DSSP file (Angstrom, degrees, kcal/mol; ACC not computed):
  #  RESIDUE AA STRUCTURE BP1 BP2  ACC     N-H-->O    O-->H-N    N-H-->O    O-->H-N    TCO  KAPPA ALPHA  PHI   PSI    X-CA   Y-CA   Z-CA
    1    1 A M              0   0    0      0, 0.0     2,-0.3     0, 0.0     0, 0.0   0.000 360.0 360.0 360.0 122.7   -4.1    2.9   30.9
    2    2 A T        -     0   0    0      1,-0.1     0, 0.0     2,-0.0     0, 0.0  -0.853 360.0-150.0-113.2 150.2   -4.8    2.8   34.6
    3    3 A L        -     0   0    0     -2,-0.3     3,-0.1     2,-0.1    -1,-0.1   0.325  50.3-105.5 -99.4   6.8   -5.9    5.7   36.8
    4    4 A G  S    S+     0   0    0      1,-0.3     2,-0.5     8,-0.0     8,-0.1   0.700  73.4 140.3  80.4  19.3   -4.1    4.5   39.9
    5    5 A H        -     0   0    0      6,-0.1    -1,-0.3     7,-0.1     2,-0.2  -0.840  45.0-139.8 -97.8 128.1   -7.3    3.3   41.7
    6    6 A S    >   -     0   0    0     -2,-0.5     3,-1.1     1,-0.1     6,-0.5  -0.538  19.5-120.8 -81.1 154.3   -7.0    0.1   43.6
    7    7 A K  T 3  S+     0   0    0      1,-0.3    -1,-0.1     5,-0.2     9,-0.1   0.704 110.8  62.6 -68.0 -18.1   -9.9   -2.3   43.4
    8    8 A S  T 3  S+     0   0    0      4,-0.1    -1,-0.3     5,-0.1    -3,-0.0   0.697  88.6  84.1 -81.4 -17.4  -10.3   -2.1   47.2
    9    9 A S  S <> S-     0   0    0     -3,-1.1     4,-2.4     1,-0.1     5,-0.2  -0.496  91.4-115.9 -79.8 154.3  -11.1    1.6   47.0
   10   10 A P  H  > S+     0   0    0      0, 0.0     4,-2.2     0, 0.0     5,-0.2   0.895 118.5  50.7 -55.7 -40.0  -14.7    2.8   46.3
   11   11 A R  H  > S+     0   0    0      1,-0.2     4,-2.5     2,-0.2     5,-0.2   0.901 109.4  51.0 -65.6 -39.7  -13.5    4.4   43.1
   12   12 A G  H  > S+     0   0    0     -6,-0.5     4,-2.4     2,-0.2    -1,-0.2   0.883 109.7  49.6 -64.1 -39.6  -11.8    1.2   42.1
   13   13 A E  H  X S+     0   0    0     -4,-2.4     4,-2.5    -7,-0.2    -2,-0.2   0.895 110.7  49.7 -66.4 -41.1  -14.9   -0.9   42.8
   14   14 A I  H  X S+     0   0    0     -4,-2.2     4,-2.6    -5,-0.2     5,-0.2   0.931 111.3  49.8 -62.3 -45.5  -17.0    1.5   40.7
   15   15 A D  H  X S+     0   0    0     -4,-2.5     4,-2.2     1,-0.2    -2,-0.2   0.923 112.1  47.5 -58.4 -45.8  -14.5    1.3   37.9
   16   16 A A  H  X S+     0   0    0     -4,-2.4     4,-2.0     1,-0.2    -1,-0.2   0.907 112.7  48.6 -64.4 -42.5  -14.5   -2.5   38.0
   17   17 A N  H  X S+     0   0    0     -4,-2.5     4,-2.3     2,-0.2    -1,-0.2   0.889 110.5  50.8 -66.2 -39.2  -18.3   -2.7   38.0
   18   18 A L  H  X S+     0   0    0     -4,-2.6     4,-2.7     1,-0.2     5,-0.2   0.906 109.1  51.6 -64.4 -40.8  -18.6   -0.3   35.1
   19   19 A K  H  X S+     0   0    0     -4,-2.2     4,-2.5    -5,-0.2    -1,-0.2   0.901 109.6  50.3 -61.7 -40.2  -16.2   -2.3   33.1
   20   20 A K  H  X S+     0   0    0     -4,-2.0     4,-2.5     2,-0.2    -2,-0.2   0.928 111.7  47.6 -63.2 -45.0  -18.2   -5.5   33.8
   21   21 A V  H  X S+     0   0    0     -4,-2.3     4,-2.2     1,-0.2    -2,-0.2   0.936 114.2  45.9 -63.0 -47.5  -21.4   -3.8   32.7
   22   22 A F  H  X S+     0   0    0     -4,-2.7     4,-2.2     1,-0.2    -1,-0.2   0.895 113.1  50.0 -65.0 -39.0  -19.9   -2.4   29.5
   23   23 A Q  H  X S+     0   0    0     -4,-2.5     4,-1.9    -5,-0.2    -1,-0.2   0.909 109.3  51.7 -66.3 -40.5  -18.3   -5.8   28.7
   24   24 A T  H  X S+     0   0    0     -4,-2.5     4,-0.7     1,-0.2    -1,-0.2   0.912 110.3  49.4 -60.4 -42.1  -21.6   -7.6   29.3
   25   25 A T  H >< S+     0   0    0     -4,-2.2     3,-0.8     1,-0.2    -2,-0.2   0.902 110.3  50.0 -63.4 -42.5  -23.3   -5.2   26.9
   26   26 A L  H 3< S+     0   0    0     -4,-2.2    -1,-0.2     1,-0.2    -2,-0.2   0.825 108.1  54.3 -65.2 -31.3  -20.6   -5.7   24.3
   27   27 A D  H 3< S+     0   0    0     -4,-1.9    -1,-0.2    -5,-0.2    -2,-0.2   0.613  86.0 105.6 -79.5 -12.7  -20.9   -9.5   24.6
   28   28 A E  S << S-     0   0    0     -3,-0.8     2,-0.1    -4,-0.7    -3,-0.0  -0.382  76.2-112.5 -70.4 146.3  -24.7   -9.4   23.9
   29   29 A D        -     0   0    0      1,-0.1    -1,-0.1    -2,-0.1    -2,-0.1  -0.411  30.8-106.7 -72.3 152.5  -25.9  -10.6   20.5
   30   30 A I        -     0   0    0     -2,-0.1    -1,-0.1     1,-0.1     5,-0.1  -0.672  44.1-107.1 -77.6 132.4  -27.5   -8.1   18.1
   31   31 A P    >>  -     0   0    0      0, 0.0     4,-1.9     0, 0.0     3,-0.6  -0.270  22.4-119.1 -60.1 147.5  -31.3   -8.7   18.0
   32   32 A D  H 3> S+     0   0    0      1,-0.2     4,-2.7     2,-0.2     5,-0.2   0.842 112.7  60.8 -56.4 -35.3  -32.5  -10.3   14.8
   33   33 A R  H 3> S+     0   0    0      1,-0.2     4,-2.1     2,-0.2    -1,-0.2   0.904 106.3  45.9 -61.4 -41.3  -34.7   -7.2   14.1
   34   34 A F  H <> S+     0   0    0     -3,-0.6     4,-2.6     2,-0.2    -1,-0.2   0.889 110.8  52.7 -68.5 -38.6  -31.6   -5.0   14.0
   35   35 A K  H  X S+     0   0    0     -4,-1.9     4,-2.3     2,-0.2    -2,-0.2   0.915 109.8  49.4 -62.5 -41.6  -29.8   -7.5   11.8
   36   36 A D  H  X S+     0   0    0     -4,-2.7     4,-2.2     2,-0.2    -2,-0.2   0.913 111.2  48.8 -63.9 -41.9  -32.8   -7.5    9.4
   37   37 A L  H  X S+     0   0    0     -4,-2.1     4,-2.4     2,-0.2    -2,-0.2   0.912 110.7  50.4 -64.6 -41.5  -32.8   -3.7    9.3
   38   38 A L  H  X S+     0   0    0     -4,-2.6     4,-2.4     1,-0.2    -1,-0.2   0.896 110.0  50.7 -62.6 -39.4  -29.1   -3.5    8.6
   39   39 A K  H  X S+     0   0    0     -4,-2.3     4,-2.7     2,-0.2    -1,-0.2   0.911 109.1  51.1 -64.3 -41.3  -29.5   -6.1    5.8
   40   40 A Q  H  X S+     0   0    0     -4,-2.2     4,-2.2     2,-0.2    -2,-0.2   0.920 111.3  48.0 -61.2 -44.2  -32.3   -4.0    4.2
   41   41 A L  H  X S+     0   0    0     -4,-2.4     4,-2.3     2,-0.2    -1,-0.2   0.916 112.3  48.6 -63.3 -42.9  -30.1   -0.8    4.4
   42   42 A K  H  X S+     0   0    0     -4,-2.4     4,-2.4     1,-0.2    -2,-0.2   0.917 110.5  51.0 -63.7 -42.9  -27.2   -2.7    2.8
   43   43 A D  H  X S+     0   0    0     -4,-2.7     4,-2.3     1,-0.2    -1,-0.2   0.883 109.9  50.7 -62.1 -38.5  -29.4   -4.1    0.1
   44   44 A Q  H  X S+     0   0    0     -4,-2.2     4,-2.7     2,-0.2     5,-0.2   0.911 109.8  50.0 -64.5 -42.6  -30.7   -0.5   -0.7
   45   45 A Q  H  X S+     0   0    0     -4,-2.3     4,-2.5     1,-0.2    -2,-0.2   0.903 110.9  48.9 -63.9 -40.8  -27.2    0.8   -0.9
   46   46 A V  H  X S+     0   0    0     -4,-2.4     4,-2.3     2,-0.2    -1,-0.2   0.915 112.1  49.2 -63.6 -42.5  -26.2   -1.9   -3.3
   47   47 A A  H  X S+     0   0    0     -4,-2.3     4,-2.0     2,-0.2    -2,-0.2   0.919 112.8  46.4 -64.4 -43.8  -29.2   -1.3   -5.4
   48   48 A V  H  X S+     0   0    0     -4,-2.7     4,-2.2     1,-0.2    -1,-0.2   0.894 112.1  51.7 -65.3 -40.5  -28.6    2.5   -5.5
   49   49 A G  H  X S+     0   0    0     -4,-2.5     4,-2.0    -5,-0.2    -1,-0.2   0.883 109.3  50.2 -64.4 -37.7  -24.9    1.9   -6.3
   50   50 A S  H  X S+     0   0    0     -4,-2.3     4,-1.4     2,-0.2    -1,-0.2   0.898 110.3  49.8 -66.6 -40.0  -25.9   -0.4   -9.2
   51   51 A E  H  < S+     0   0    0     -4,-2.0     4,-0.5     1,-0.2    -2,-0.2   0.903 111.4  48.7 -65.5 -40.6  -28.3    2.2  -10.6
   52   52 A E  H >< S+     0   0    0     -4,-2.2     3,-0.8     1,-0.2    -1,-0.2   0.872 111.0  50.0 -68.0 -36.4  -25.6    4.9  -10.5
   53   53 A N  H 3< S+     0   0    0     -4,-2.0    -1,-0.2     1,-0.2    -2,-0.2   0.768 106.5  57.0 -71.6 -25.5  -23.0    2.7  -12.2
   54   54 A G  T 3<        0   0    0     -4,-1.4    -1,-0.2     1,-0.2    -2,-0.2   0.552 360.0 360.0 -82.7  -8.3  -25.5    1.8  -14.9
   55   55 A K    <         0   0    0     -3,-0.8    -1,-0.2    -4,-0.5    -2,-0.1   0.469 360.0 360.0 -80.7 360.0  -26.1    5.5  -15.9
């Protein structure tokens, strides 16, 4: 979907720069601390699910 802005216009340049920033952010790795927290949460959910299934 394009908004009809050329890259030579100020609006087009802003759009292109924002896309670059967002793409760079998407390409960044998830920090190990977040990965560890996500694993802990997943492990808790599995443990709670096992307890509920065992009742």
